[in-house]
Biopython code that builds the backbone (N, CA, C, O; Angstrom):
import numpy as np
from Bio.PDB.StructureBuilder import StructureBuilder

atoms = [
    (1, "UNK", "N", (0.735, -1.108, -0.023)),
    (1, "UNK", "CA", (0.196, -0.133, -0.009)),
    (1, "UNK", "C", (1.020, 0.993, 0.156)),
    (1, "UNK", "O", (1.921, 0.995, 0.995)),
    (2, "UNK", "N", (0.696, 2.298, -0.841)),
    (2, "UNK", "CA", (1.608, 3.339, -0.860)),
    (2, "UNK", "C", (1.038, 4.398, 0.508)),
    (2, "UNK", "O", (0.182, 4.063, 1.327)),
    (3, "UNK", "N", (1.531, 5.293, 0.486)),
    (3, "UNK", "CA", (1.470, 5.999, 1.421)),
    (3, "UNK", "C", (0.589, 6.962, 1.182)),
    (3, "UNK", "O", (0.146, 7.698, 2.064)),
    (4, "UNK", "N", (0.240, 7.029, -0.165)),
    (4, "UNK", "CA", (-0.891, 7.894, -0.247)),
    (4, "UNK", "C", (-2.154, 7.343, -0.315)),
    (4, "UNK", "O", (-3.122, 8.080, -0.504)),
    (5, "UNK", "N", (-2.276, 6.202, -0.193)),
    (5, "UNK", "CA", (-3.293, 5.236, 0.220)),
    (5, "UNK", "C", (-3.798, 5.142, 1.541)),
    (5, "UNK", "O", (-4.858, 4.569, 1.789)),
    (6, "UNK", "N", (-3.030, 5.722, 2.467)),
    (6, "UNK", "CA", (-3.193, 5.404, 3.894)),
    (6, "UNK", "C", (-4.080, 6.507, 4.283)),
    (6, "UNK", "O", (-4.105, 7.559, 3.643)),
    (7, "UNK", "N", (-4.926, 6.256, 5.483)),
    (7, "UNK", "CA", (-6.229, 7.216, 5.591)),
    (7, "UNK", "C", (-5.367, 7.794, 6.553)),
    (7, "UNK", "O", (-4.446, 7.145, 7.048)),
    (8, "UNK", "N", (-5.646, 9.180, 6.903)),
    (8, "UNK", "CA", (-5.005, 10.173, 7.938)),
    (8, "UNK", "C", (-6.219, 10.489, 8.981)),
    (8, "UNK", "O", (-6.000, 11.041, 10.059)),
    (9, "UNK", "N", (-7.527, 10.087, 8.558)),
    (9, "UNK", "CA", (-8.233, 10.120, 9.725)),
    (9, "UNK", "C", (-9.311, 9.117, 9.398)),
    (9, "UNK", "O", (-9.618, 8.816, 8.245)),
    (10, "UNK", "N", (-9.917, 8.574, 10.583)),
    (10, "UNK", "CA", (-10.887, 7.921, 10.494)),
    (10, "UNK", "C", (-12.130, 8.072, 11.746)),
    (10, "UNK", "O", (-11.985, 8.134, 12.967)),
    (11, "UNK", "N", (-13.087, 8.096, 11.110)),
    (11, "UNK", "CA", (-14.227, 8.546, 12.195)),
    (11, "UNK", "C", (-13.766, 9.774, 13.002)),
    (11, "UNK", "O", (-14.100, 9.814, 14.187)),
    (12, "UNK", "N", (-13.062, 10.742, 12.509)),
    (12, "UNK", "CA", (-13.017, 12.071, 13.438)),
    (12, "UNK", "C", (-11.403, 11.843, 13.985)),
    (12, "UNK", "O", (-10.635, 12.785, 14.178)),
    (13, "UNK", "N", (-11.052, 10.420, 14.193)),
    (13, "UNK", "CA", (-9.950, 10.348, 14.736)),
    (13, "UNK", "C", (-8.694, 10.342, 13.987)),
    (13, "UNK", "O", (-8.765, 9.922, 12.832)),
    (14, "UNK", "N", (-7.544, 10.732, 14.431)),
    (14, "UNK", "CA", (-6.094, 11.263, 13.620)),
    (14, "UNK", "C", (-5.890, 9.619, 13.613)),
    (14, "UNK", "O", (-6.447, 8.899, 14.442)),
    (15, "UNK", "N", (-4.921, 9.064, 12.454)),
    (15, "UNK", "CA", (-4.489, 7.733, 12.364)),
    (15, "UNK", "C", (-3.280, 7.893, 12.920)),
    (15, "UNK", "O", (-2.838, 9.035, 12.790)),
    (16, "UNK", "N", (-2.514, 7.048, 13.562)),
    (16, "UNK", "CA", (-1.098, 7.222, 13.998)),
    (16, "UNK", "C", (-0.531, 5.951, 13.409)),
    (16, "UNK", "O", (0.652, 6.003, 13.073)),
    (17, "UNK", "N", (-1.292, 4.637, 13.201)),
    (17, "UNK", "CA", (-0.884, 3.609, 12.752)),
    (17, "UNK", "C", (-1.792, 2.957, 11.777)),
    (17, "UNK", "O", (-2.996, 3.210, 11.775)),
    (18, "UNK", "N", (-1.229, 2.101, 10.925)),
    (18, "UNK", "CA", (-2.116, 1.211, 10.009)),
    (18, "UNK", "C", (-1.589, -0.054, 9.543)),
    (18, "UNK", "O", (-0.599, -0.053, 8.812)),
    (19, "UNK", "N", (-2.173, -1.181, 9.907)),
    (19, "UNK", "CA", (-1.488, -2.335, 9.023)),
    (19, "UNK", "C", (-2.893, -2.963, 8.538)),
    (19, "UNK", "O", (-4.006, -3.001, 9.063)),
    (20, "UNK", "N", (-2.307, -3.504, 7.153)),
    (20, "UNK", "CA", (-3.094, -4.350, 6.468)),
    (20, "UNK", "C", (-3.200, -5.734, 6.893)),
    (20, "UNK", "O", (-2.379, -6.141, 7.715)),
    (21, "UNK", "N", (-4.062, -6.485, 6.464)),
    (21, "UNK", "CA", (-4.294, -7.988, 7.169)),
    (21, "UNK", "C", (-4.296, -8.833, 5.785)),
    (21, "UNK", "O", (-5.238, -9.258, 5.116)),
    (22, "UNK", "N", (-2.751, -8.928, 5.585)),
    (22, "UNK", "CA", (-2.277, -9.729, 4.558)),
    (22, "UNK", "C", (-2.625, -11.247, 4.574)),
    (22, "UNK", "O", (-3.212, -11.765, 5.525)),
    (23, "UNK", "N", (-2.269, -11.862, 3.575)),
    (23, "UNK", "CA", (-2.500, -13.477, 3.380)),
    (23, "UNK", "C", (-1.374, -13.856, 4.472)),
    (23, "UNK", "O", (-1.519, -14.895, 5.115)),
    (24, "UNK", "N", (-0.177, -12.970, 4.706)),
    (24, "UNK", "CA", (0.811, -13.166, 5.679)),
    (24, "UNK", "C", (0.772, -13.229, 7.030)),
    (24, "UNK", "O", (1.571, -13.723, 7.825)),
    (25, "UNK", "N", (-0.645, -12.456, 7.255)),
    (25, "UNK", "CA", (-1.028, -12.310, 8.812)),
    (25, "UNK", "C", (-2.348, -13.453, 8.775)),
    (25, "UNK", "O", (-3.174, -13.778, 7.922)),
    (26, "UNK", "N", (-2.044, -13.875, 10.241)),
    (26, "UNK", "CA", (-2.794, -14.871, 10.763)),
    (26, "UNK", "C", (-3.788, -14.354, 11.956)),
    (26, "UNK", "O", (-3.424, -14.088, 13.101)),
    (27, "UNK", "N", (-4.840, -14.286, 11.554)),
    (27, "UNK", "CA", (-5.899, -14.427, 12.751)),
    (27, "UNK", "C", (-5.543, -15.455, 13.953)),
    (27, "UNK", "O", (-5.296, -16.627, 13.669)),
    (28, "UNK", "N", (-5.526, -15.137, 14.906)),
    (28, "UNK", "CA", (-5.363, -15.958, 16.243)),
    (28, "UNK", "C", (-6.697, -16.883, 16.493)),
    (28, "UNK", "O", (-6.677, -18.083, 16.766)),
    (29, "UNK", "N", (-7.821, -16.083, 16.344)),
    (29, "UNK", "CA", (-9.087, -16.684, 16.974)),
    (29, "UNK", "C", (-9.447, -16.531, 18.195)),
    (29, "UNK", "O", (-10.523, -16.928, 18.642)),
    (30, "UNK", "N", (-8.396, -15.819, 18.972)),
    (30, "UNK", "CA", (-8.216, -15.387, 20.448)),
    (30, "UNK", "C", (-9.682, -14.564, 20.816)),
    (30, "UNK", "O", (-10.290, -14.694, 21.879)),
    (31, "UNK", "N", (-10.042, -13.798, 19.819)),
    (31, "UNK", "CA", (-11.189, -12.839, 20.000)),
    (31, "UNK", "C", (-12.187, -12.794, 18.743)),
    (31, "UNK", "O", (-11.923, -12.885, 17.544)),
    (32, "UNK", "N", (-13.408, -12.627, 19.391)),
    (32, "UNK", "CA", (-14.595, -12.552, 18.329)),
    (32, "UNK", "C", (-15.145, -11.272, 18.276)),
    (32, "UNK", "O", (-15.301, -10.699, 19.355)),
    (33, "UNK", "N", (-15.513, -10.636, 17.127)),
    (33, "UNK", "CA", (-16.398, -9.138, 17.162)),
    (33, "UNK", "C", (-17.615, -9.722, 16.611)),
    (33, "UNK", "O", (-17.742, -10.599, 15.756)),
    (34, "UNK", "N", (-18.585, -8.987, 17.346)),
    (34, "UNK", "CA", (-19.682, -9.353, 16.660)),
    (34, "UNK", "C", (-20.254, -7.878, 16.309)),
    (34, "UNK", "O", (-20.101, -6.873, 17.003)),
    (35, "UNK", "N", (-20.937, -7.970, 15.097)),
    (35, "UNK", "CA", (-21.451, -6.400, 14.627)),
    (35, "UNK", "C", (-22.868, -6.977, 13.849)),
    (35, "UNK", "O", (-23.067, -7.910, 13.071)),
    (36, "UNK", "N", (-23.762, -5.916, 14.476)),
    (36, "UNK", "CA", (-25.304, -6.437, 13.995)),
    (36, "UNK", "C", (-25.737, -7.743, 14.006)),
    (36, "UNK", "O", (-26.304, -8.328, 13.082)),
    (37, "UNK", "N", (-25.346, -8.325, 15.463)),
    (37, "UNK", "CA", (-25.808, -9.690, 15.785)),
    (37, "UNK", "C", (-24.857, -11.026, 14.793)),
    (37, "UNK", "O", (-25.327, -12.164, 14.806)),
    (38, "UNK", "N", (-23.548, -10.746, 13.992)),
    (38, "UNK", "CA", (-23.161, -11.643, 13.249)),
    (38, "UNK", "C", (-21.586, -11.379, 13.309)),
    (38, "UNK", "O", (-21.047, -10.297, 13.077)),
    (39, "UNK", "N", (-21.012, -12.453, 13.629)),
    (39, "UNK", "CA", (-19.482, -12.589, 13.356)),
    (39, "UNK", "C", (-18.955, -11.690, 12.730)),
    (39, "UNK", "O", (-19.429, -11.694, 11.593)),
    (40, "UNK", "N", (-18.096, -10.775, 12.878)),
    (40, "UNK", "CA", (-17.007, -9.933, 11.751)),
    (40, "UNK", "C", (-15.660, -10.072, 12.092)),
    (40, "UNK", "O", (-15.104, -9.667, 13.113)),
    (41, "UNK", "N", (-15.117, -10.769, 11.012)),
    (41, "UNK", "CA", (-13.488, -10.905, 10.959)),
    (41, "UNK", "C", (-13.422, -12.059, 9.999)),
    (41, "UNK", "O", (-14.301, -12.863, 9.690)),
    (42, "UNK", "N", (-11.936, -11.935, 9.524)),
    (42, "UNK", "CA", (-10.934, -11.036, 10.077)),
    (42, "UNK", "C", (-11.298, -9.809, 9.585)),
    (42, "UNK", "O", (-12.235, -9.765, 8.788)),
    (43, "UNK", "N", (-10.847, -9.008, 9.844)),
    (43, "UNK", "CA", (-10.491, -7.379, 9.540)),
    (43, "UNK", "C", (-9.729, -7.411, 8.362)),
    (43, "UNK", "O", (-8.815, -8.229, 8.262)),
    (44, "UNK", "N", (-10.080, -6.350, 7.141)),
    (44, "UNK", "CA", (-9.227, -6.440, 5.992)),
    (44, "UNK", "C", (-7.978, -5.266, 6.363)),
    (44, "UNK", "O", (-7.236, -5.070, 5.401)),
    (45, "UNK", "N", (-7.752, -4.722, 7.207)),
    (45, "UNK", "CA", (-6.952, -3.980, 7.998)),
    (45, "UNK", "C", (-7.512, -3.257, 9.341)),
    (45, "UNK", "O", (-8.642, -3.117, 9.808)),
    (46, "UNK", "N", (-5.937, -2.778, 9.837)),
    (46, "UNK", "CA", (-6.269, -2.297, 11.510)),
    (46, "UNK", "C", (-5.842, -0.897, 11.489)),
    (46, "UNK", "O", (-4.943, -0.686, 10.674)),
    (47, "UNK", "N", (-6.244, 0.133, 12.169)),
    (47, "UNK", "CA", (-5.611, 1.408, 12.451)),
    (47, "UNK", "C", (-5.669, 1.411, 13.898)),
    (47, "UNK", "O", (-6.317, 0.601, 14.561)),
    (48, "UNK", "N", (-4.891, 2.457, 14.408)),
    (48, "UNK", "CA", (-4.531, 2.670, 15.644)),
    (48, "UNK", "C", (-4.964, 4.508, 15.643)),
    (48, "UNK", "O", (-4.498, 5.217, 14.751)),
    (49, "UNK", "N", (-5.595, 4.919, 16.393)),
    (49, "UNK", "CA", (-5.951, 6.402, 16.135)),
    (49, "UNK", "C", (-6.519, 6.937, 17.400)),
    (49, "UNK", "O", (-7.083, 6.267, 18.265)),
    (50, "UNK", "N", (-6.304, 8.233, 17.412)),
    (50, "UNK", "CA", (-6.750, 9.056, 18.628)),
    (50, "UNK", "C", (-7.548, 10.457, 18.072)),
    (50, "UNK", "O", (-7.374, 10.879, 16.929)),
    (51, "UNK", "N", (-8.419, 11.087, 19.025)),
    (51, "UNK", "CA", (-9.447, 11.976, 18.773)),
    (51, "UNK", "C", (-8.384, 12.831, 19.561)),
    (51, "UNK", "O", (-7.730, 12.499, 20.549)),
    (52, "UNK", "N", (-8.384, 14.214, 18.754)),
    (52, "UNK", "CA", (-7.681, 15.438, 19.581)),
    (52, "UNK", "C", (-8.291, 15.655, 21.167)),
    (52, "UNK", "O", (-9.429, 15.547, 21.624)),
    (53, "UNK", "N", (-7.361, 15.907, 21.599)),
    (53, "UNK", "CA", (-8.127, 16.334, 23.115)),
    (53, "UNK", "C", (-9.072, 15.689, 24.086)),
    (53, "UNK", "O", (-9.685, 16.054, 25.090)),
    (54, "UNK", "N", (-8.891, 14.082, 23.071)),
    (54, "UNK", "CA", (-9.427, 13.110, 24.294)),
    (54, "UNK", "C", (-8.338, 12.154, 24.452)),
    (54, "UNK", "O", (-7.483, 11.840, 23.624)),
    (55, "UNK", "N", (-8.566, 11.585, 26.095)),
    (55, "UNK", "CA", (-7.966, 10.661, 26.388)),
    (55, "UNK", "C", (-8.164, 9.132, 26.011)),
    (55, "UNK", "O", (-9.231, 8.517, 26.021)),
    (56, "UNK", "N", (-7.304, 8.803, 25.781)),
    (56, "UNK", "CA", (-7.433, 6.999, 25.144)),
    (56, "UNK", "C", (-6.976, 7.096, 23.526)),
    (56, "UNK", "O", (-6.625, 8.058, 22.843)),
    (57, "UNK", "N", (-7.111, 5.896, 23.269)),
    (57, "UNK", "CA", (-6.481, 5.235, 21.629)),
    (57, "UNK", "C", (-7.688, 4.110, 21.386)),
    (57, "UNK", "O", (-8.121, 3.321, 22.226)),
    (58, "UNK", "N", (-8.069, 4.247, 20.125)),
    (58, "UNK", "CA", (-8.528, 3.298, 19.601)),
    (58, "UNK", "C", (-7.791, 2.634, 18.731)),
    (58, "UNK", "O", (-6.795, 3.034, 18.128)),
    (59, "UNK", "N", (-8.462, 1.314, 18.672)),
    (59, "UNK", "CA", (-8.001, 0.120, 17.555)),
    (59, "UNK", "C", (-9.333, -0.266, 16.660)),
    (59, "UNK", "O", (-10.313, -0.905, 17.044)),
    (60, "UNK", "N", (-9.109, 0.255, 15.471)),
    (60, "UNK", "CA", (-10.216, 0.232, 14.604)),
    (60, "UNK", "C", (-9.778, -0.988, 13.624)),
    (60, "UNK", "O", (-8.661, -1.304, 13.213)),
    (61, "UNK", "N", (-11.102, -1.581, 13.389)),
    (61, "UNK", "CA", (-10.875, -2.778, 12.310)),
    (61, "UNK", "C", (-11.996, -2.357, 11.311)),
    (61, "UNK", "O", (-13.198, -2.105, 11.392)),
    (62, "UNK", "N", (-10.793, -2.409, 10.067)),
    (62, "UNK", "CA", (-11.649, -2.120, 8.456)),
    (62, "UNK", "C", (-12.273, -3.080, 7.752)),
    (62, "UNK", "O", (-11.855, -4.237, 7.793)),
    (63, "UNK", "N", (-13.375, -2.722, 7.001)),
    (63, "UNK", "CA", (-13.419, -3.641, 6.015)),
    (63, "UNK", "C", (-12.906, -3.661, 4.462)),
    (63, "UNK", "O", (-12.232, -2.688, 4.123)),
    (64, "UNK", "N", (-13.108, -4.470, 3.681)),
    (64, "UNK", "CA", (-12.226, -4.068, 2.316)),
    (64, "UNK", "C", (-12.396, -2.728, 1.636)),
    (64, "UNK", "O", (-11.632, -2.405, 0.727)),
    (65, "UNK", "N", (-13.445, -1.882, 2.077)),
    (65, "UNK", "CA", (-13.765, -0.830, 1.492)),
    (65, "UNK", "C", (-13.055, 0.359, 2.333)),
    (65, "UNK", "O", (-13.308, 1.521, 2.017)),
    (66, "UNK", "N", (-12.182, 0.083, 3.386)),
    (66, "UNK", "CA", (-11.638, 1.066, 4.379)),
    (66, "UNK", "C", (-12.500, 1.432, 5.174)),
    (66, "UNK", "O", (-12.128, 2.514, 5.627)),
    (67, "UNK", "N", (-13.486, 1.126, 5.619)),
    (67, "UNK", "CA", (-14.548, 1.787, 6.321)),
    (67, "UNK", "C", (-14.487, 1.096, 7.822)),
    (67, "UNK", "O", (-14.227, -0.101, 7.941)),
    (68, "UNK", "N", (-14.759, 1.982, 8.998)),
    (68, "UNK", "CA", (-14.653, 1.062, 10.330)),
    (68, "UNK", "C", (-15.795, 0.396, 10.444)),
    (68, "UNK", "O", (-16.903, 0.905, 10.277)),
    (69, "UNK", "N", (-15.590, -0.717, 10.720)),
    (69, "UNK", "CA", (-16.683, -1.423, 11.237)),
    (69, "UNK", "C", (-16.820, -2.136, 12.906)),
    (69, "UNK", "O", (-17.810, -2.706, 13.364)),
    (70, "UNK", "N", (-15.661, -1.919, 13.509)),
    (70, "UNK", "CA", (-16.263, -1.947, 15.124)),
    (70, "UNK", "C", (-14.872, -1.360, 15.308)),
    (70, "UNK", "O", (-14.074, -1.043, 14.426)),
    (71, "UNK", "N", (-14.729, -1.271, 16.730)),
    (71, "UNK", "CA", (-13.572, -0.609, 17.309)),
    (71, "UNK", "C", (-13.488, -1.412, 18.931)),
    (71, "UNK", "O", (-14.382, -1.945, 19.588)),
    (72, "UNK", "N", (-11.852, -1.208, 19.249)),
    (72, "UNK", "CA", (-12.050, -1.133, 20.793)),
    (72, "UNK", "C", (-11.131, -0.048, 21.401)),
    (72, "UNK", "O", (-10.097, 0.262, 20.811)),
    (73, "UNK", "N", (-11.509, 0.577, 22.648)),
    (73, "UNK", "CA", (-10.528, 1.582, 23.363)),
    (73, "UNK", "C", (-9.528, 1.066, 24.106)),
    (73, "UNK", "O", (-9.509, 0.051, 24.802)),
    (74, "UNK", "N", (-8.642, 1.931, 23.868)),
    (74, "UNK", "CA", (-7.546, 1.187, 24.808)),
    (74, "UNK", "C", (-6.795, 2.608, 25.638)),
    (74, "UNK", "O", (-6.929, 3.753, 25.208)),
    (75, "UNK", "N", (-6.229, 2.358, 26.528)),
    (75, "UNK", "CA", (-5.523, 3.604, 27.560)),
    (75, "UNK", "C", (-4.220, 3.967, 26.713)),
    (75, "UNK", "O", (-3.763, 5.050, 27.078)),
    (76, "UNK", "N", (-3.643, 3.490, 25.894)),
    (76, "UNK", "CA", (-2.581, 3.574, 25.237)),
    (76, "UNK", "C", (-2.272, 3.245, 23.688)),
    (76, "UNK", "O", (-2.860, 2.268, 23.225)),
    (77, "UNK", "N", (-1.490, 3.895, 22.928)),
    (77, "UNK", "CA", (-1.352, 3.281, 21.709)),
    (77, "UNK", "C", (-0.434, 2.015, 21.978)),
    (77, "UNK", "O", (-0.327, 1.377, 20.931)),
    (78, "UNK", "N", (0.112, 1.562, 22.799)),
    (78, "UNK", "CA", (0.921, 0.272, 23.455)),
    (78, "UNK", "C", (0.022, -0.524, 23.762)),
    (78, "UNK", "O", (0.093, -1.682, 23.351)),
    (79, "UNK", "N", (-0.844, -0.183, 24.408)),
    (79, "UNK", "CA", (-1.905, -0.980, 24.630)),
    (79, "UNK", "C", (-2.713, -1.366, 23.406)),
    (79, "UNK", "O", (-2.778, -2.595, 23.437)),
    (80, "UNK", "N", (-3.388, -0.890, 22.298)),
    (80, "UNK", "CA", (-3.874, -0.614, 21.546)),
    (80, "UNK", "C", (-2.936, -1.895, 20.603)),
    (80, "UNK", "O", (-3.389, -2.954, 20.168)),
    (81, "UNK", "N", (-1.893, -1.504, 20.517)),
    (81, "UNK", "CA", (-0.986, -2.372, 19.527)),
    (81, "UNK", "C", (-0.824, -4.162, 20.214)),
    (81, "UNK", "O", (-0.692, -5.222, 19.603)),
    (82, "UNK", "N", (-0.891, -3.927, 21.425)),
    (82, "UNK", "CA", (-0.927, -5.405, 22.270)),
    (82, "UNK", "C", (-1.854, -6.026, 21.939)),
    (82, "UNK", "O", (-1.672, -7.198, 21.610)),
    (83, "UNK", "N", (-3.161, -5.466, 21.911)),
    (83, "UNK", "CA", (-4.560, -6.176, 21.370)),
    (83, "UNK", "C", (-4.439, -6.588, 20.149)),
    (83, "UNK", "O", (-4.808, -7.740, 19.923)),
    (84, "UNK", "N", (-3.915, -5.803, 19.073)),
    (84, "UNK", "CA", (-3.899, -6.098, 17.894)),
    (84, "UNK", "C", (-2.932, -7.311, 17.726)),
    (84, "UNK", "O", (-2.932, -8.007, 16.710)),
    (85, "UNK", "N", (-2.138, -7.508, 18.758)),
    (85, "UNK", "CA", (-1.081, -8.332, 18.191)),
    (85, "UNK", "C", (-1.530, -9.895, 19.152)),
    (85, "UNK", "O", (-1.123, -11.037, 18.939)),
    (86, "UNK", "N", (-2.332, -9.493, 20.047)),
    (86, "UNK", "CA", (-3.394, -10.822, 20.462)),
    (86, "UNK", "C", (-4.063, -11.363, 19.673)),
    (86, "UNK", "O", (-4.015, -12.592, 19.614)),
    (87, "UNK", "N", (-4.838, -10.687, 18.876)),
    (87, "UNK", "CA", (-5.540, -11.198, 17.464)),
    (87, "UNK", "C", (-4.822, -11.409, 16.521)),
    (87, "UNK", "O", (-5.148, -12.449, 15.950)),
    (88, "UNK", "N", (-3.996, -10.916, 16.084)),
    (88, "UNK", "CA", (-3.343, -11.151, 14.717)),
    (88, "UNK", "C", (-1.930, -11.198, 14.912)),
    (88, "UNK", "O", (-1.307, -10.382, 15.591)),
    (89, "UNK", "N", (-1.338, -12.366, 14.180)),
    (89, "UNK", "CA", (0.282, -12.348, 14.203)),
    (89, "UNK", "C", (0.752, -12.228, 12.651)),
    (89, "UNK", "O", (0.180, -12.863, 11.765)),
    (90, "UNK", "N", (1.934, -11.286, 12.382)),
    (90, "UNK", "CA", (2.579, -11.045, 11.302)),
    (90, "UNK", "C", (2.143, -9.662, 11.258)),
    (90, "UNK", "O", (2.859, -9.107, 10.424)),
    (91, "UNK", "N", (1.447, -8.965, 11.673)),
    (91, "UNK", "CA", (0.876, -7.706, 11.527)),
    (91, "UNK", "C", (2.448, -6.534, 11.218)),
    (91, "UNK", "O", (3.489, -6.666, 11.860)),
    (92, "UNK", "N", (2.273, -5.631, 10.289)),
    (92, "UNK", "CA", (3.261, -4.913, 9.850)),
    (92, "UNK", "C", (2.874, -3.614, 10.065)),
    (92, "UNK", "O", (1.981, -3.252, 9.298)),
    (93, "UNK", "N", (3.307, -2.672, 10.972)),
    (93, "UNK", "CA", (2.238, -1.177, 11.187)),
    (93, "UNK", "C", (3.168, -0.522, 10.234)),
    (93, "UNK", "O", (4.272, -0.908, 9.850)),
    (94, "UNK", "N", (2.492, 0.560, 9.927)),
    (94, "UNK", "CA", (3.053, 1.541, 8.857)),
    (94, "UNK", "C", (2.815, 2.912, 10.060)),
    (94, "UNK", "O", (1.713, 3.052, 10.591)),
    (95, "UNK", "N", (3.840, 3.737, 10.343)),
    (95, "UNK", "CA", (3.469, 5.165, 11.155)),
    (95, "UNK", "C", (2.864, 5.856, 10.058)),
    (95, "UNK", "O", (3.411, 5.951, 8.960)),
    (96, "UNK", "N", (1.513, 6.439, 10.392)),
    (96, "UNK", "CA", (1.162, 7.227, 9.491)),
    (96, "UNK", "C", (1.483, 8.625, 9.301)),
    (96, "UNK", "O", (1.384, 9.224, 8.231)),
    (97, "UNK", "N", (1.940, 9.192, 10.589)),
    (97, "UNK", "CA", (2.088, 10.510, 10.613)),
    (97, "UNK", "C", (3.756, 10.458, 9.755)),
    (97, "UNK", "O", (4.117, 11.511, 9.231)),
    (98, "UNK", "N", (4.756, 9.139, 9.650)),
    (98, "UNK", "CA", (5.782, 9.475, 9.018)),
    (98, "UNK", "C", (5.649, 9.069, 7.478)),
    (98, "UNK", "O", (6.649, 8.912, 6.777)),
    (99, "UNK", "N", (4.399, 8.915, 7.018)),
    (99, "UNK", "CA", (4.531, 8.240, 5.599)),
    (99, "UNK", "C", (4.159, 9.342, 4.731)),
    (99, "UNK", "O", (4.144, 9.188, 3.510)),
]
sb = StructureBuilder()
sb.init_structure("model")
sb.init_model(0)
sb.init_chain("A")
sb.init_seg("    ")
for serial, (resi, resn, name, xyz) in enumerate(atoms, 1):
    if name == "N":
        sb.init_residue(resn, " ", resi, " ")
    sb.init_atom(name, np.array(xyz, "f"), 0.0, 1.0, " ", f" {name:<3s}", serial, name[0])
structure = sb.get_structure()
């Protein structure tokens, strides 16, 4: 994915890190996400993002259209990345602010 394809913002939150769930990434099955009463996952991509002036960090789960389908809230970026690692093995994160 080129840097021009990376989302700078999702749901009004500034994206800090982004990772695609490629064929090299394995969903661990350690967590289930239910959206609209049906299981969702694996995600097409993940993003770690923060709202300006708000406490905490979101881990967003995106579909193939790049839309946020669900999220989890975490105290810090590190906590969000730990959660992502709990759910997926082999993620390669891109620092969006540096891209």
